[in-house]
C-alpha positions in Angstrom: 23.7 151.0 88.2 26.9 150.1 90.1 29.5 153.0 90.0 26.8 155.6 89.2 27.5 158.8 91.0 24.9 159.5 93.7 24.5 163.1 92.6 23.5 162.2 89.0 19.9 163.4 88.3 17.4 160.7 88.3 16.3 161.1 84.6 20.0 160.7 83.5 20.4 157.6 85.7 17.2 156.1 84.3 18.3 156.7 80.7 21.8 155.2 81.4 20.1 152.1 82.9 17.9 151.6 79.8 20.8 152.0 77.5 22.7 149.5 79.6 20.0 146.9 79.1 20.6 146.9 75.3 22.7 144.0 73.9 26.4 144.8 73.7 26.1 148.1 75.7 28.3 148.2 78.8 28.2 150.7 81.6 30.6 153.1 80.0 28.9 153.0 76.6 25.6 153.5 78.3 26.9 156.6 80.0 28.4 158.0 76.8 25.1 157.4 74.9 23.1 159.2 77.6 25.3 162.2 77.8 25.4 162.3 74.0 21.5 162.6 74.0 21.8 165.3 76.6 24.2 167.4 74.4 22.1 166.7 71.2 19.7 169.4 69.9 16.1 168.9 71.1 15.0 168.1 67.5 17.5 165.1 67.3 16.5 163.7 70.7 12.8 164.0 69.8 13.5 162.3 66.4 15.1 159.4 68.2 12.2 159.1 70.6 9.7 159.2 67.7 11.6 156.5 65.8 11.6 154.2 68.8 7.8 154.8 69.3 7.1 154.2 65.6 9.0 150.8 65.7 6.9 149.6 68.5 3.6 150.9 67.2 3.9 150.2 63.5 6.1 147.1 63.1 4.4 143.7 63.3 5.0 140.1 62.4 4.4 138.9 58.9 1.6 136.4 59.2 3.3 134.1 56.7 7.1 134.1 57.4 7.1 136.0 60.8 9.7 138.5 59.7 9.3 142.1 61.0 7.2 144.2 58.6 5.1 147.3 58.5 2.6 145.8 56.1 1.2 142.2 56.2 2.3 140.2 54.3 5.8 141.4 54.1 7.6 142.4 50.9 9.4 139.1 50.6 6.3 137.0 50.8 4.4 139.3 48.3 7.3 139.3 45.7 6.0 137.1 42.9 9.5 137.1 41.3 11.0 135.0 44.1 11.3 131.2 43.9 8.2 130.0 45.7 9.4 126.4 45.9 12.3 127.1 48.3 12.2 128.5 51.8 15.2 129.6 53.9 14.7 129.1 57.6 16.5 131.6 59.9 16.8 132.2 63.6 16.2 135.9 63.6 15.0 138.6 61.2 18.5 140.1 61.1 19.8 137.0 59.4 17.6 137.8 56.3 19.6 141.0 55.7 22.9 138.9 55.5 21.4 136.2 53.3 19.8 138.7 50.9 23.4 139.9 50.1 24.2 136.5 48.7 21.7 136.7 45.9 19.3 134.2 47.4 15.8 134.9 45.9 13.6 132.2 47.6 11.2 132.7 50.5 12.0 133.0 54.2 10.7 131.7 57.5 11.8 133.2 60.8 11.9 130.9 63.9 12.6 133.7 66.4 15.1 131.5 68.3 16.5 128.0 68.4 15.9 125.1 70.7 17.6 125.5 74.0 16.4 123.3 76.9 18.9 125.0 79.3 17.0 128.3 78.7 13.6 126.6 78.7 13.1 127.2 75.0 11.3 124.3 73.3 9.5 123.7 70.0 6.3 125.4 71.1 8.3 128.6 71.8 9.4 128.8 68.1 7.6 129.1 64.8 8.3 125.5 63.9 4.7 124.3 63.6 3.9 127.2 61.3 6.8 126.1 59.1 5.4 122.6 58.8 2.0 124.0 57.9 3.6 126.3 55.2 5.5 123.4 53.6 2.3 121.4 53.3 0.0 124.2 52.2 2.4 125.9 49.8 4.0 122.7 48.4 7.6 123.8 49.2 10.2 121.6 47.6 13.2 122.5 49.6 13.7 123.9 53.1 17.2 125.4 53.8 18.1 125.5 57.4 20.3 128.6 57.6 20.9 128.3 61.4 24.1 129.2 63.2 26.2 125.9 63.4 26.1 125.6 67.2 25.0 122.6 69.2 21.6 124.2 69.7 21.4 125.1 66.0 22.2 121.6 64.9 19.6 120.2 67.3 17.0 122.6 65.9 17.8 121.6 62.3 17.5 117.9 63.2 14.2 118.5 64.9 12.8 120.4 61.9 14.1 117.6 59.6 12.2 115.0 61.6 9.0 117.1 61.8 9.0 117.7 58.0 9.6 114.0 57.2 6.0 113.4 56.3 5.9 116.4 53.8 8.2 115.1 51.2 10.2 118.3 51.2 14.0 118.2 51.0 15.6 119.6 54.1 19.2 121.0 53.6 21.5 123.0 55.8 24.3 125.5 55.0 27.7 123.7 54.9 31.0 124.7 53.5 32.6 127.8 54.8 30.7 128.3 58.1 32.9 127.5 61.2 31.4 126.0 64.2 29.9 128.7 66.5 29.7 131.3 63.7 27.0 133.9 63.7 25.3 134.5 60.4 24.9 138.2 61.2 28.7 138.7 61.1 29.6 136.2 58.3 31.0 137.9 55.2 29.1 137.7 51.9 31.5 135.3 50.1 31.6 132.8 52.9 27.9 132.8 53.3 27.3 132.4 49.5 29.7 129.5 49.5 27.8 127.9 52.3 24.6 128.2 50.3 26.2 126.6 47.3 27.6 123.7 49.4 24.4 123.1 51.4 23.8 119.4 52.3 20.7 117.3 52.9 20.0 116.7 56.6 20.1 113.0 57.5 
């Protein structure tokens, strides 16, 4: 890592480099995290290592909605008290956490990304075909596109709307209250709830 002292022991340097690869972690933050681990009791450091190992070994994709889960299907898909005629389509699993706070009690479908030709991400790289199959098999009535309102997000919503045209399902998107370029993850609960209430059909 640039600026790393040449006398720093290799294990510390390697740990700093791994922290630096995490999203939102700059060089200084990576160094602080690494030295915090060094100063922590052995038990805390081992607990962190175990937690990371457990996430990689025990967490899988739900075979229905593709959310992260420890058991398949996930709790959302198994919950018989949810509205099984409506599915909310999100970009990433973290978006579900924000949407749950609004009181939404339908089903979910995680695309794991949005269309982005500049980054080489096309329809086959997302869980779009699986969404089409779900709508047909489960007889879903409404598909809510809860995608960030960016150019790529709008293109993804339009693509899904065209793909689902033969299913008879109503395709809507979040509307009022979400500014262009907003991230669902950081949107407050009231704004997100209003966006659900004001959702519009995609045309």
